[in-house]
C-alpha positions as CSV (number, residue, x, y, z in Angstrom):
1,M,126.9,128.0,146.9
2,K,129.8,127.1,149.0
3,P,132.9,124.8,147.3
4,L,131.5,121.2,147.1
5,K,133.8,118.3,148.4
6,A,131.4,115.8,146.7
7,I,128.1,115.3,144.8
8,I,126.0,112.4,145.6
9,F,124.0,110.9,142.5
10,D,120.9,108.8,142.5
11,M,121.0,106.4,139.9
12,D,117.8,105.4,138.0
13,G,116.7,108.3,136.0
14,V,119.9,110.4,136.7
15,I,122.9,108.3,135.7
16,Y,120.8,106.1,133.5
17,R,117.3,105.2,132.2
18,G,116.9,101.2,131.8
19,N,120.2,100.2,130.3
20,S,121.0,103.5,128.7
21,A,123.4,106.2,130.1
22,V,122.0,109.5,130.3
23,E,123.8,111.3,127.7
24,G,126.8,113.4,128.7
25,V,126.6,112.4,132.2
26,P,130.0,109.9,132.2
27,E,131.7,112.8,130.9
28,A,130.6,115.4,133.3
29,I,131.5,113.1,136.4
30,D,134.9,112.7,134.9
31,K,135.2,116.5,134.7
32,L,134.1,117.0,138.3
33,R,136.5,114.4,139.4
34,K,139.3,116.1,137.8
35,R,138.3,119.5,139.6
36,G,138.5,117.3,143.2
37,I,134.9,117.0,143.7
38,A,134.0,113.5,144.5
39,S,131.4,111.4,143.0
40,L,129.2,109.1,145.1
41,F,126.3,107.1,144.5
42,L,123.0,106.5,146.3
43,T,119.9,104.2,145.1
44,N,117.1,103.1,146.6
45,N,116.8,100.2,144.0
46,A,117.6,97.0,145.7
47,T,118.1,94.6,142.8
48,R,121.8,94.5,142.8
49,T,124.7,94.4,145.3
50,R,127.0,97.3,145.4
51,A,129.8,95.3,143.7
52,Q,127.3,94.8,140.9
53,Y,126.5,98.5,140.9
54,A,130.0,99.1,140.4
55,K,130.2,96.8,137.4
56,R,126.9,98.5,135.9
57,L,128.5,101.8,136.3
58,A,131.9,100.6,134.7
59,S,130.0,99.6,131.8
60,I,129.0,103.0,131.0
61,G,132.4,104.5,131.4
62,I,132.0,105.8,135.2
63,A,134.5,104.2,137.6
64,A,133.4,103.6,141.2
65,S,134.3,101.2,144.2
66,E,131.9,99.5,146.4
67,N,132.4,102.0,149.1
68,D,131.3,104.7,146.7
69,I,127.9,103.3,146.3
70,M,125.1,103.0,148.8
71,T,122.1,100.8,147.7
72,S,119.0,99.9,149.7
73,S,119.8,96.2,149.7
74,H,123.1,97.2,151.7
75,G,120.9,99.7,153.6
76,V,118.2,97.4,154.9
77,A,121.0,94.8,156.0
78,S,123.1,97.5,157.8
79,Y,119.8,98.9,159.1
80,I,118.9,95.6,160.7
81,L,122.2,95.1,162.2
82,E,122.6,98.5,163.6
83,K,119.2,98.8,165.0
84,Y,118.4,95.1,165.8
85,G,121.5,93.3,166.2
86,A,122.9,90.1,164.8
87,G,121.4,86.6,164.3
88,K,118.1,87.6,162.8
89,S,116.1,85.8,160.5
90,A,114.0,87.2,157.6
91,C,112.1,86.2,154.4
92,I,112.6,88.3,151.6
93,I,110.5,89.6,148.7
94,G,113.2,90.9,146.3
95,E,116.0,89.8,143.8
96,G,119.5,88.7,144.0
97,G,120.7,91.8,145.3
98,M,118.9,91.8,148.5
99,L,119.2,88.3,148.9
100,K,123.2,88.6,148.8
101,E,123.6,91.6,151.0
102,A,121.3,90.1,153.6
103,K,123.3,87.0,153.5
104,K,126.7,88.7,153.5
105,S,125.5,90.5,156.8
106,G,124.7,87.2,158.8
107,I,120.8,87.6,158.2
108,E,119.2,83.7,158.0
109,I,117.1,83.7,155.1
110,L,113.9,81.7,155.5
111,A,112.0,80.3,152.5
112,L,108.4,82.0,151.7
113,S,107.0,78.2,152.7
114,S,108.4,78.2,156.1
115,T,106.4,77.3,159.0
116,S,108.5,79.4,161.4
117,V,107.7,83.1,161.5
118,P,110.9,85.3,160.4
119,D,112.1,88.2,162.7
120,F,111.6,90.3,159.6
121,T,109.8,90.1,156.3
122,I,111.9,92.5,153.7
123,V,110.0,93.7,150.9
124,S,111.9,95.2,147.7
125,L,111.7,95.4,144.1
126,D,110.7,91.5,142.8
127,R,110.0,91.6,139.0
128,S,109.1,87.9,139.3
129,L,106.6,88.5,142.3
130,T,103.7,86.0,142.1
131,Y,100.6,86.0,144.3
132,E,102.1,83.4,146.1
133,K,105.1,85.3,147.3
134,A,102.7,88.1,148.2
135,A,100.6,85.8,150.0
136,A,103.1,84.4,152.0
137,A,104.6,87.9,153.0
138,H,101.0,88.7,153.9
139,R,100.9,85.8,156.5
140,F,104.1,86.5,158.1
141,I,103.7,90.0,158.7
142,L,100.0,89.1,160.2
143,Q,101.7,86.6,162.4
144,G,104.2,89.2,164.1
145,S,107.1,89.4,161.4
146,H,108.4,92.8,161.3
147,F,107.7,94.6,158.3
148,I,110.7,96.3,156.5
149,A,110.6,98.1,153.1
150,A,113.7,98.8,150.9
151,N,111.9,101.9,149.7
152,S,108.6,103.3,149.0
153,D,109.2,104.3,145.3
154,P,106.0,103.9,143.2
155,T,107.7,103.5,140.0
156,L,111.0,102.5,138.1
157,P,112.0,104.5,135.5
158,L,112.8,102.8,132.2
159,E,114.3,104.1,128.9
160,H,111.0,105.9,127.6
161,L,108.3,104.9,130.2
162,S,108.2,103.4,133.6
163,A,107.2,100.2,135.6
164,P,105.8,99.7,139.0
165,G,108.3,100.1,141.7
166,S,109.2,98.6,145.0
167,G,106.9,100.9,146.9
168,S,103.8,99.4,144.5
169,I,104.5,95.9,146.3
170,V,104.8,97.5,149.7
171,A,101.7,99.4,149.3
172,M,99.9,96.2,148.5
173,L,100.9,94.5,151.5
174,E,100.2,97.7,153.7
175,K,96.6,97.5,152.3
176,S,96.0,93.8,153.0
177,T,97.8,93.6,156.2
178,G,96.9,96.9,157.6
179,K,100.2,97.3,158.9
180,K,102.9,100.2,157.9
181,A,106.3,99.4,156.5
182,E,109.4,100.5,158.2
183,V,111.0,102.3,155.2
184,V,114.9,102.2,155.1
185,G,115.5,104.0,151.8
186,K,115.0,107.5,150.7
187,P,113.5,110.0,151.7
188,N,114.6,108.5,155.2
189,L,118.1,109.6,156.1
190,F,119.6,106.5,157.2
191,M,121.4,105.4,154.0
192,L,122.5,108.9,153.1
193,N,124.1,109.4,156.8
194,E,126.0,106.1,156.4
195,L,127.5,107.3,153.1
196,L,128.5,110.9,154.5
197,R,129.9,109.0,157.7
198,E,132.0,106.4,155.6
199,H,133.5,109.4,153.5
200,K,133.8,111.6,156.4
201,L,131.6,114.4,154.7
202,A,129.5,117.0,156.4
203,P,126.1,117.7,154.7
204,K,127.6,121.3,153.9
205,D,130.0,119.8,151.9
206,A,127.9,117.9,149.6
207,A,125.1,118.1,147.0
208,F,122.8,115.5,146.5
209,V,121.3,115.3,142.6
210,G,117.9,113.2,142.0
211,D,115.1,112.9,139.7
212,R,112.4,112.8,142.4
213,L,110.9,115.7,144.3
214,E,109.1,113.7,147.2
215,I,111.9,111.3,147.7
216,D,115.5,112.6,146.5
217,I,114.7,116.3,147.1
218,L,112.9,116.2,150.3
219,M,116.0,113.8,151.8
220,A,118.4,116.3,150.6
221,N,116.8,119.3,152.3
222,K,116.0,117.6,155.4
223,A,119.5,116.5,155.6
224,G,121.0,119.9,154.7
225,L,122.4,119.1,151.4
226,Y,122.5,121.2,148.4
227,S,119.6,119.7,146.5
228,I,119.6,119.5,142.6
229,L,116.7,118.3,140.6
230,V,117.2,116.8,137.2
231,L,114.4,116.3,134.7
232,S,116.1,113.2,133.0
233,G,113.9,110.9,135.0
234,V,110.7,111.1,136.9
235,A,109.9,115.2,137.9
236,N,109.3,117.4,134.9
237,A,109.6,121.2,134.8
238,A,105.7,121.7,135.5
239,D,106.2,119.5,138.9
240,A,109.5,121.3,139.8
241,K,108.0,124.8,139.6
242,K,105.1,124.3,141.6
243,T,106.9,122.8,144.5
244,K,107.1,124.6,147.8
245,G,108.9,124.3,151.1
246,A,110.7,120.7,151.8
247,L,110.3,119.6,148.3
248,K,111.8,122.5,146.5
249,P,115.2,122.1,145.0
250,K,117.9,124.7,145.3
251,A,118.7,124.2,141.4
252,I,117.1,122.6,138.7
253,L,118.9,121.2,135.5
254,D,117.8,119.4,132.4
255,S,120.3,116.5,133.5
256,A,123.2,116.0,135.3
257,A,125.5,116.6,132.3
258,E,124.9,120.1,133.0
259,L,126.6,120.0,136.6
260,P,130.2,121.4,135.7
261,K,128.7,124.2,133.7
262,F,126.5,125.1,136.6
263,L,129.2,125.0,138.9
264,G,131.4,127.0,136.7
265,L,134.1,124.2,136.0
């Protein structure tokens, strides 16, 4: 492997599970930085803003600026601005991070009770999801609102188990409307490319560390980054050994805490 300028980390299942840091990971990131390897962060989770994630990382001993972090909440807002232009409206199934990032980008937020059809119906993780919210999104999509998904992750890793993820809500609405969502988050490359561009990095100069074969590793391999699977989240050793092609990681570690040793630092 060529010398790396940066390592990009997924967060849920890699940096932490639920509210607990994965043991040894903050210390490993500190060691990488002292050796001149930048640490960046990319998550499909849209429940927080980048500023909130910076505080979340600081709470477990990892310093990061907003510009070091890419979230699907920020990614969706940026994607709509870049692809469809300013002055758009949206209804949102999601939490505070998605709402705040959309508002910050100038997207007009319509209530789910609105009689007007928004330009976009944005679906992300919503742990207060109700049937009424889902029914409103269903109605808007059938009335022609463009269906945007923050990500298609089926589950959300917790400390010991998992919970339904944003992709579970997206799948429900795809089934009920017969419409496919336009997915912004991983394994699509938009957010990764934005992060690389902002930090003036070429794919060959970075590695990506993730815990999902069909999302993290697929994205990294498609983009030409060195792909590292960790077993601290969703994927297990048996899954990893069976993979082939675009889902096959370049390396497999028990956790990101092993990175300095793996890189010979």
